[in-house]
N, C-alpha and C positions, 0 to 999 in steps of 0.2 A: 558676777553672774552666779546665781544659786545652782547647786549641784543638780537639783530637780529640773531646772531649766536646761542645763547642759544635756541631761539624759533625754529630755523631750526632743531636743534638737537632733540628737544622734538617732533617735527612733524615727523621726520624720525623714531624716536623710536616708536612712536604711530603707524605709518603705517606698520612698520615691525612687531610689535606685533599683529596687526589686520589682515594683509593680508598673511603673510608667513605661508604656511601650515606645521606647526611644527609637525603634526602627521605623515607626510609622512616619510617612512624609510630613504630615502636619505637625507632629511632635518635634521632629528634627528641625523643621522650619521655625517653630516657636522657640526652641532652644537656641538656634542661631540668632534670632531676633533679641533674645534676652542678653546675649553677650555683645551684640552689635549696639544695643541701647546703652549698655554699660560702657563700651568703648566711646560712644558718642558723648556720653556724660563726662567721661574722664578727659576727653580732648577739649570739650567746649567749656567746661565749668569748674573743674577741680582747681586748676592753676589760677584762673582769673577771678573766680567767685568764691569757691569754698575755702581755699587756704587763707585769703585775706579775712574772710568771715571768722575762721577759727582764731586767728591772731587778735581780732577785735574782741571776740568773746573772752579770750584769755586775759586781755588787758582790762576788760570790765571786771572780771572776777578778782583780779589782783590789785588794780590801782584805783578803781572807783570805790569810794568808801561806802560801806553798807548803809550808813546814815543818809548819804545822798540818794541812793536808790530808794530807800524807804520814804524819804521826804517827797520825792516826785512820783514814784510808782508803787509805793507800799499800799497796803489795804486801808490805812488811815490817811492817805495823802488826799490833797484837794482833788476831787473827782473831775472838775472841769479841766484843770491843768493836765492831770495824768492822762485822761482819755483823749483830750485834744492832741497832745503830743504823740501818743501811741497810735491814734487812728489815722494820722497823716504821714507817718514815717515812711510809707512806701513811695511817696512822691520824691524822696531823696535817695532811697536805697536802690530801688529798681532791681530787686533780687527775685529768684525763683523760690518755690515752696521748700526746697531743700537747703538753699544757701542761707535762708533766714533762721534755720534751726540753731546753729551755734550762737547767734546773737540772742535769740529767745532764751536758750539755756543759760547764757551768761547773766541776763538780768533777772531771770526767775530764781536761779540758785542763789543770787545775791540778795534776794529778799523782796523782789517786786510782787505786788499782789496778783492774784490769779486773773483779775479783771483786766488791768492795764497790760499785763504780760500777754494774754491771749488776744487782746485788741491789737497789740503790736505784731503778734504772730500772724494774724490774718492780714493786716494792712500792708506788711512788708512786701509780699508778692502781689497782693490784689490791687493796691492803689499805685500802679506804675504809670507815670505820666506818658512815657513812650508807648506803652501797650494800649492805653486808652486812646491816645492820639491815632495810633495805627488802626484801632477798632473803628473809630469814627470815619477814618479816611477810606478803609476798605469795605467795611460792613455797613456803613451808614451812620450819620451823626446821631440818629435816634438811639441806636444800640450803644454807641460810644458814650452818650450822655447818661443813658440808663445804667451802664456799667459803672461810670464814675460816681454817680449819686448812690447807687446800691452798695458799692464797695465801702464808702465812708460810713453809711448807715449800718452796714453789716458789722464793721469793726467795732463801732461803739455799742451796738445792741448785743453782740456776742460777748464782749467784755463785761457789760453790765449783768447779763444773764449768768455768766460763769461766776462773777463775784457774788451774786445773789444765791445761786445754788450751793456754792462751796464756801459760804461766809464763815462757817464754823472752822473749816480747815485753815482759812486765811487768818482767823483770829488766833488759832493755835500756833501758826507759823510766826506771827507777829510777837506773841508772848515769848517764844523761844529765841528771839533775836538778841544778840549781844552787841551792844554799842561800844566798840573799842576804837578810840581815836588812833589814826595811823601816824605814828611818830618816828618809825624806823626809816632808815634810808635818807636820801637827800630830801631837803624841804623843797616842795614845789608849790607854786601858786595854783589856784583853780584855773586860771587862764592857761597855764602851761599844760596841765592835765587835759584840758578841753582841746587845745591845739593838737596834742598828741593823738587823742581819739579821733578828732575830726580829720587829721591827715590820713589815718588808716581807712576811715570811711570813704574819703575821696579816692584813695587808691582802689578800693573796691568798686566804686562807681565808675571810674574811668577805665579801669582794666576790663570791666564787664560791659562797657558801652557797646550797644548793639549796632550792627551794620545797617545803614539806611537803605531805602529802596534805590534802585538804579537811577530813577528820575527825580530823586529828592534834591532839593536845593535849600540853601540857607545855613543856619547855625549847626544843625545836626550833622550834615556831612563834614563840615569844617572841624567839629569836635572829634568826630570819628577818625579823620585823617591825622589828627594830632594826638590821639589818645595815648600812644605809647611814649611820646615825648613828655606829655603831662605826667603820666605815671612814673617815668624815670625821675623827673624833677621831684615829685612827691616822695619817692623812695629815698632820694638823697636828703631831703628835708627831714624825713623820719630818722635816718641814720644820724644826722647832726643832733636831733633832739635826744636820741638815746645816749649819745656820747656825752652831751652836756648836762642832761637833767637826771639821768638814772645811774644807779650803781650797778656793778656786775651781778651782785646778788639779786637785785630787783629784776634785771633782765633774765636771769636764770629762773626766777619764780614765774615770770611771764611765759617763758618757753615751756616750763613744766605744766602750767595751767592750760596752755594751748594744747599740749600733747594729751592732757587728760580729756579734753573735749574731743580730740581726734579719735582717741581710743573708744570713747563712749558712743560716738555718732557714726563714724565711718563704716563699721561692719554692718550695722542695721541699714544704713543708707544704701550700701552696695547690694545687700540682699534684697531690699525693697525694689531697687531699680531692676534687678534680675527677674523678680517675680512679675513686675509690671510689664517688662518687655516680653516675657513668656506668655502672659495672658492676652495682652493688647497689641504688642508690637509697636513699631515706629509708624509715623504717618505714611500711608501709602505702601506699607509692607504688612502682609497678612500674618497673623499669629493664631493662637488658639481660639480667640474670640474675634472673628473678622469684622472689619469696619462696616460692611454691608449689613450685618445683623444689627449693629447699633443704629445705623441709619434708618432701618425699617421700623424701629421702635420709637423714634423721637420725631416723627412727623406730626403736624397739627399742633394743638395746644391743650391736649387733655392733661388731666392730673398725672396719669401714668407716664405720658411722654416727658413731662417736666421732671417728675421724680427720677425716671431712668436717666435723663440727661444730667441731673444733679449727682446721682450716685456714680455714673460713669466718669464724670468730670472729677469727682472726689478721688476716685481710684487711679485714674490715669496720671502720668507724670508729664507736665508741660514745662519745657525749658522756657526762659524768659522770651516773650514775644511769639513763641511758636503756636500759641493757642489761636491766634488770628488766622493764619493760613489753614489750620486744621478746621476751624469753624467755617471758613469760606468754602472748603470742599464739602463739608457736611451740609451746609445750607444749599449749595448747588445740587446736592443729591436728594433734597426734599426735607431737610430738617426745618422745623417750625421756628419762628422768631422767638417765641417764649422759651422753648427748650434751649435755644442758642444762648439767651441771656442767663438761664439757669446754669448752663455749663460754664459760661464765662465767670460767673460769681463763685462757683464751687471749685472749678478746675485749677486755676493758678495758685490758689491758697492752700489746696490740699493735694495729696498724692499718697499712694500706698507707702513709699519710702518715708515720706513726711510723717505719716501716722505712726509707723513703727518707732521712729525716733522720739516723737512727742510722748509716746507711751512710756519710754524709758526715763524721760525727764520728769513728768508730772503724774504718771500712773495711768493705768488702763481705764479706770472709771472716768477720770477727768477728760481723757482723750476721747472716749466714746461720746461723752456729752458734748464736747467741743465740736466734733465732726457732725454729730446729729443736728446741732443747732444750725450749722452752716448748710447742711443738706436740706433741712426743712425750710429755712428762710429762702434758699435759692429756688426751691420748688414753688413757693408762694410768689416770689418776685417774678419768676418766669410766667406763671399763670396770669398775673396782673398785667404784665407787659404785653403778653400775647393777646389779651382781651382788649386792652386800650389802644394799642398802637398798630394793630394789624387789621 
């Protein structure tokens, strides 16, 4: 962190401590909500989602060859293949907008093009099969179908636009890549490395598997009941792989790489969650900006209603699957169908904590463009949906 940035943070902290009227009941309630949201995030997501994601990112950075990343996700890679894989990744991962960050940082810093990397960044939390299924079941099949189609299209279009806008930067990054074959350590096959990464992805998927509705039947409740047994077996398999296929030095490099991502992302993430909680609070708990105020602005299907829904969704933090009950409450309070879709398309993929971390990975300019593309497309999609289907 630059010294100028450190000074700015100190000044902001001092001004906040000096001028914010902490004795005011609303400010005190907002401050409590900030820490309650941080506690909720720590309890529900750090151990089961974020830590596995950090280890996957560390493994990508250390063990996945740069040539492989560039072959499938680089600026010069086959566009159909790279965008197809990146745009549907959320169907497997089912992560939130913050859990996907270490994975995005891993492939981007390894040389992935800005287009496929941002397509992956959007699709990871947005194209969540469980969330889309719940949306269709609770909010109606029309909204669920619109969310599914819109999310896939958004991932591809966002990636293509980012690649077009920042094509010169991508070209410069590609020119600077050094293709060094990995010959140190134990020799492993591509299948072994793939199984190692896949095992960690499955650990992430099952450890974070969401609880089904009380009246749900079928495969989902059965998997949820066995999730910890499955996760334990996968952890044992991972341990066997590490013992058999990796040297101590390689394991040390993996842990060091993982720790690097933790140091880079965790402080910004925690700060972002605190700010989001202070401003917006948790569902059903008032904070500085009350839910009633948001509800009064997103009724109907006007341009302003859809834009406000998109911006509010982009700033709010949604844990995986929590956007559905939040929308259910907002729709019951008068929110229009168009703004509801706009929030669904912008909300799960973006959040204030998410934006802060993305900015540290790919820069403020690229982050601003990425967020603006999603907000604009969400607004347009909401207006179209609200006009055609209501």
